[in-house]
C-alpha positions as CSV (number, residue, x, y, z in Angstrom):
1,M,65.2,-12.9,-84.1
2,K,66.5,-9.4,-82.9
3,E,62.9,-8.4,-82.2
4,Q,62.4,-12.0,-80.7
5,K,66.1,-11.2,-78.0
6,K,64.5,-7.9,-77.3
7,F,60.9,-8.9,-76.6
8,L,62.2,-11.6,-73.6
9,A,64.1,-9.6,-72.8
10,V,61.7,-7.2,-71.8
11,I,59.1,-10.1,-70.0
12,F,62.7,-10.6,-68.5
13,L,62.9,-7.3,-66.9
14,D,59.2,-7.0,-66.3
15,L,59.1,-10.6,-64.2
16,I,62.6,-9.9,-62.3
17,T,60.8,-6.4,-61.0
18,C,57.7,-8.8,-59.3
19,V,59.9,-11.0,-58.1
20,S,62.0,-8.0,-56.6
21,M,58.4,-6.6,-55.5
22,I,57.4,-10.0,-53.9
23,L,60.2,-10.8,-51.4
24,G,60.7,-7.3,-50.3
25,I,57.3,-8.2,-48.7
26,T,57.9,-11.1,-47.8
27,F,61.3,-10.2,-46.5
28,S,59.2,-7.2,-44.7
29,I,56.9,-9.2,-43.3
30,F,59.4,-12.2,-41.5
31,D,61.3,-9.3,-40.8
32,V,64.5,-10.3,-42.2
33,R,67.0,-7.8,-41.5
34,F,69.9,-8.2,-43.8
35,M,71.1,-4.1,-44.1
36,A,70.0,-2.6,-41.4
37,N,68.2,-3.1,-38.0
38,Y,65.8,-0.6,-38.9
39,P,62.2,-0.2,-35.9
40,R,59.4,-1.4,-36.9
41,L,57.1,0.7,-37.9
42,S,54.0,-2.3,-38.0
43,S,53.2,-5.6,-39.1
44,L,53.9,-4.3,-42.3
45,P,56.3,-1.6,-42.4
46,I,56.8,-1.8,-46.4
47,L,53.5,-0.8,-46.4
48,M,53.7,2.2,-43.6
49,T,56.0,4.2,-46.1
50,F,56.6,5.6,-49.6
51,T,59.5,4.3,-50.7
52,G,57.3,0.8,-50.0
53,L,54.1,2.0,-51.2
54,S,56.2,2.9,-54.6
55,N,57.9,-0.2,-54.8
56,V,54.4,-2.4,-54.3
57,F,53.1,-0.2,-57.3
58,I,55.5,-0.3,-59.9
59,G,56.2,-4.3,-59.0
60,L,52.2,-4.2,-59.8
61,V,52.5,-2.6,-62.5
62,C,55.7,-4.6,-64.6
63,S,54.0,-8.0,-63.8
64,G,50.9,-6.0,-65.3
65,C,52.9,-5.3,-68.3
66,A,54.1,-9.0,-68.7
67,I,51.4,-10.4,-68.9
68,H,49.7,-8.2,-71.1
69,R,52.6,-9.0,-73.1
70,L,52.7,-12.8,-73.1
71,I,49.1,-12.8,-73.7
72,K,48.6,-10.6,-76.8
73,K,52.0,-11.5,-78.3
74,E,53.8,-8.2,-78.6
75,M,56.3,-5.8,-78.0
76,K,54.3,-2.7,-78.0
77,L,52.2,-1.7,-75.1
78,P,48.4,-0.1,-74.8
79,K,48.8,4.0,-74.1
80,P,46.7,3.2,-70.7
81,L,49.4,1.0,-69.6
82,F,52.1,2.8,-71.2
83,L,51.0,5.7,-69.5
84,L,50.7,4.0,-65.8
85,K,54.2,2.7,-66.0
86,I,55.9,5.6,-66.8
87,I,54.1,7.0,-63.6
88,A,54.8,4.0,-61.6
89,L,58.7,4.8,-62.9
90,A,58.4,8.8,-62.1
91,S,57.1,8.1,-58.8
92,R,59.8,6.0,-57.8
93,L,62.2,8.5,-59.1
94,L,60.7,11.0,-56.3
């Protein structure tokens, strides 16, 4: 029972990360400004900065991890996907 809760929590966190990425891109596209009044650099300003690109990258990786876990029904990720997730997290910390 404890392992199942842990499994569901990991999938939930991966999906929340993906949803946050989608919301960020949507806010960027529709020019929703709720924290600051930054100047627009292009029609897709989220894709013009390293921060925006790293958010998109980690969102895609987390959605891939969640899909893999849901399909395989196991907690452990294959080594290449695990390394990709570590790279995505490390790029976000830089």
